N, C-alpha and C positions, 0 to 999 in steps of 0.2 A: 323619562324610560330610556334606558339601559339599551343601545343596541341590540343587544344579545335577547330581549326581549321578542322581537321580531322573528328570529327564528322557532322560538318555544311558542306564540304565537300561533305559526300558521304550524308550527305539530300539534297542537292540539285541535285545528279544525282539520285536520286528517284524521281523527282519533289516534293518533300515534300512540310508543306504553313508551321513548326514550326517543330521544335527541341527540346523535353526536356531532362532535367539533373534534376535527384533525384537519394539519397540516396537510397542503398534497393535495386534497379534495374536498368536494363541496359539502355545504352540511348533511346530514344524513340521520332519517326515521326508521325507526323501530316496528314496522307494523305487520299487526298478527302475527310478530317474528319473522320477519324477512326486512332487510335493510336495505332500502332503497335511498339512489341519491335525487336531493328537490332541486331544481330549475335555478344554481345559484355559481358563481364562478367558483374557482376551487382556491383555498380560504391558505394566505400564509403565515408566516411564522410572526409576525411581525402584526399581521392585523388580526390573528383570531387574540393577541396576548394580550391586545388594545380593548378585546370586547372582554374576555374573563376579566383580564383587570378591571372595567367600572363598575362590577360587582362586588368585589373583595374589599374586605372592611383591612384595616391597618397590619393585624394581626398574620390573618391570611395573605396577603402577601409580605411578607416577609418571610413565612412557611412555603410559599411556592417559589422565593428568590431564594433560598434555602435549600433547594430540592427535595421538599418532602412534596408525597401528596396528601393534595384535601379533600373531605369529607362535611359539607354539611349544608344543608336543605336553604331554600332558596322562594321566595314569594315576589312572583312578575308582577309590578306594577297593573297588568291589566287583570290581576289576576292570575291564578294556575303555582300550585306548589309543587315545591320539583327536590328528589335529591338529584345531589352532583356531585362527584367526582371530580377532580382536576389533574392532571399525571402528566409527565416530561417522557415522550420518549424519543431517538434516534433522529426524524427531523422538525422535534419541536415540539412544544405544548400542543396537550388536546384535552379535547371536556367532553362526559354524558350525564346528562337532567333527564333524569329518573322522573313520569308525569307521578305524582301524587294525586287522586282523586278528593275532590273535599267531601264525599259522603260516607262515611266507614260504611263499608258493603255488611251487609246480614249472613251469616253463616246458610240462612234459605238462597239467602240472592246467589252466592256462590255455589249453591247445589251441591254442598256437602254432604257425605254422610252426615246421616243420623249421630253417629258414636261422637262426632267431635263435639256436639253440644251438648252431650254424658261429660265428659274431661271438665270441661267448664263445672260440672259439679262438684269433684275430686276436691276435698280439702287441704292434702299435703303430698306430695311423694314430685317427682318431674312429668313435664311431657315435652318432647320433642319435637321441635316440626322441622323437617330437611329437602333438602333439595338442591342442585345446582343454581348457582346466581341466575337469580332473572327469569325461578318457576314460580314465582306466589307466595311465598312463606312468610313478608314479610303482613299481605294483605288476609291471609289466612287465620294469622297473629292479630292481625288489628282485628279480625271478627269476634274470635274468644272473646278477645278484653274489651270489643261493645257488646258482649253477649253477657258478660259480669256483671261491668254497668250498668247496663240495664235491669238484671235482675236479683244481684247479690250486697248486700250493704258492707261493703268491702273495703279495705286499704289497700289499692291496687298502686308497687310501682315500677313505673318500666324504666329501662335503660339502653338507648340505642342509640347510632353511631350511622347516620346523626336521626332526630325526630324526624317521624313519616308521619304518618297520618294526626291529625289529634284530634281526644280526648276530651272532651269538655266532661266533667263527674257530674254525675244524676244519681242511681241508687247509692253508686259505690264513688269514694274520693280517689281518681287517678291524678299522680304524678309523675310529669315524668321530666327525667332529666338524660340531657345529654353528654358522652363522653367529649372530654376534649375541654368541655365548655363549663357545667357543672361539677363532671367528677374527673377526675384525672385516667381511667381506665374501669372497663368490665369489671373488672376483678373489685377494686375499689370500691365500687358504685352494687356490689351487693353487697359487699361489707359495709357498708355505709347502710345501706336500706335494711338489715337487719338489726339496728339498732334504731331504727323509725315506725316499728310496729306493724310491721308489714301482714296480709294476708297472703297477696300474691305476687310475686318477683319477675320480671319478663327484662330475659337479660337476652338483649339482642343476636349477640354472635357469640358466641362460645369458643373463643377462636386459641386460647393457650390453654394450661394445664393450671395456671394459678385462678383461671376466671371460674375450669369448672370442679375443681375443686370448694371455687366458696356456692359455685349452685349444687352441689351435691347435699355439702351442709348449710346450706336451706333450705333444701330438697326432705330432708332427715331430721331438722329441728321441729317441723310441723308446718311449713309453707306450702304453699302449693309454688311450683318452680316453672314458666316456660321457657323454650330455650329453642334457641336453632343453632345445626351444622349443619356446612355446607359439604354431603355426604347423599350420596345417590338409593341410601336402601335400608331398612332396619335394621339386618345383619352388620352392614358397614360401618353402621352408628354407632351399634352398639360395640361393636372392633374397634372402631378410632375413640372413642370412649375411654375404653382400657388402655390404647396404645397410647394415647395421648398422655399418662401418667406413670411416676418413677417406675421401677419394675416392683422397688421392694413395696406399692403401692395395688399392686397386680389384685391378688385374694381380697384389700378391703375394698376395692373398686367395684370387684364382681356382687361383692356383699353386696354395695349398696343399690348397684346395678338390680341383681335379683328381687331388694325389698322395695327399692325407693320407685326404681323407676316406674311408671304406670302406662305409658303410652307412646309409638313413635309412628309419626306421619311423615310417608315421602311423596313429594308430590311434580309432577313435570305436570307444561302449560301443553294442550295436544286447538292442533286447530280445529273448529267446527265445520261439518261438511260443506258450507258453503265460503268457505275457505277466507268469513270479516271478523271473526274474534278462535278468543282461546279458552279450555276450560280446563280447569283442574285436577288432574285425574292423581287418582291415589290408590298408593301400600300404605294398609294399615297394620302394626302388632301392638294389642292391647295384652301387656302382662297377664299372667297365668302364673300357676303353679307348675305344668309343662314348661313352661318357656322359660320360668326362673332354677328352673333345675341345670335346663340345656343351657345359659351363663357361666352358673358357678361349676359347670364339670366341662366347660370348654368345649361344648357342644352345639356353640351359635350356626356351626352350619348347615345342623336339623330343623332350624327355626321355618326358613317353608315351608315346609311341611306341615308347620303346627301356624300357619294363615290359611295352609287350603285350608286346612279344618274347620277352621274356626270364627264358620263366616256366624257362628248364629251369638259370639260375642263381639261384630264388627269388625273383625281382622278381614284384610282380602291381599293378596298380592299385587303387584303392580299389573302383571300380565291378566289376571286377571279381572281390574277394574279396567280393565284398558278393551277388552276383550264386549264386554258386556257396557259399556259404556259405546261402542261397535252396532252390538247390537240393538241398542236403542239410540242410535242414528243421532248421536249426540256429539262427535270427535267424526274424522277427516282416515280413516284407514290409512290412510297411504304415510301421513304423518304417525298415527299412533306406531306401526310397523317399529318408525325409528325408534321408542321407546320400549321395544318390548324385550326380552331375555333369549326366549325362547321363539327365535321368529318363524319358524316352522309353523304353528298355531296361527298364527298372520297372514298363511301366503293365501287361504279361498275367499279371504277383503279384499288383498290389492286392488287397485282399478291401477294400475301402473305399469303396466307388462314387462318395460323396463328393469322393474325392482325388483322381477322374477328370478332372470338368470344369473341377479347378483346375489340375492338369496339363495338358492341352490349352492351356487360357487362358493360360496364361505358355508358351508355347510351345513347351512339351518339356524346358527347361532350365532347370538350376536353382542 
């Protein structure tokens, strides 16, 4: 058994989401959003590097020694699957192990809005799930792919870096390919996928113009494309896609988004009232004629008003979703306030009185 497995086993026993290993500090666990040290000595550079090298392949070792960051999946000897990032910093090596549950959660178990199930019924177009790192985008997408897998006879091709949840084929055929192992890049993976008779293509990260363009082409040519972006709202997501491509493609990109973008789901993870878990809260855009017109006429700043009035179509602003979850007693109001845009609406729910002066001094906006 690799020595690093002992830390991973401890983390799983504690119910953590991530295990952090860095030089100069003891191992740390991410528990319900908070980073907490375990009772262990501070790790030295040589000690930690020896732990990491035990689980690397020859190719990964060469990559690490050449100065590259590593992204890969790891299965501990005593069970537990992890997404791993290994990196170097000023004091030496570091690594983060994100636990991937064995069982793929359903949309119902995630308590996702019903409209996310509707998104799985589309036959073509693009659905984007966005949010900062660590907000559960991969889990939401895994639940959507699982729903398709259980209910429709499809050819689903997933491109990931690295592969996280493993989908056994059920009613669908699910082909999972890993960037760096099976394909050179996301763009290459999408290009290949379009020659493999796909119904659905999952693009694990739309991180560059080439990938975005290939994903757009797939969505325009009769495929359902799911993708992720590290953006924090529907408007920022649309603007990001437009800005990511060359200026001469701006009008073409806006035309694509107006016609082929089906939905944008932006999520955050907020602590539950008892502090023992976190719940995904989502802003949802469902593209319609009004939103399409705002995209083509460079008026994306008016989209929030459409989300506010589009509740009958399943739309909601992040602040609306947070307030609804607070009133249903599903999330902690103090933690929810951190994610709110108009913080004045949350004053009456805040229980930590030390937060209120800071809110008022900040003019009520965050």
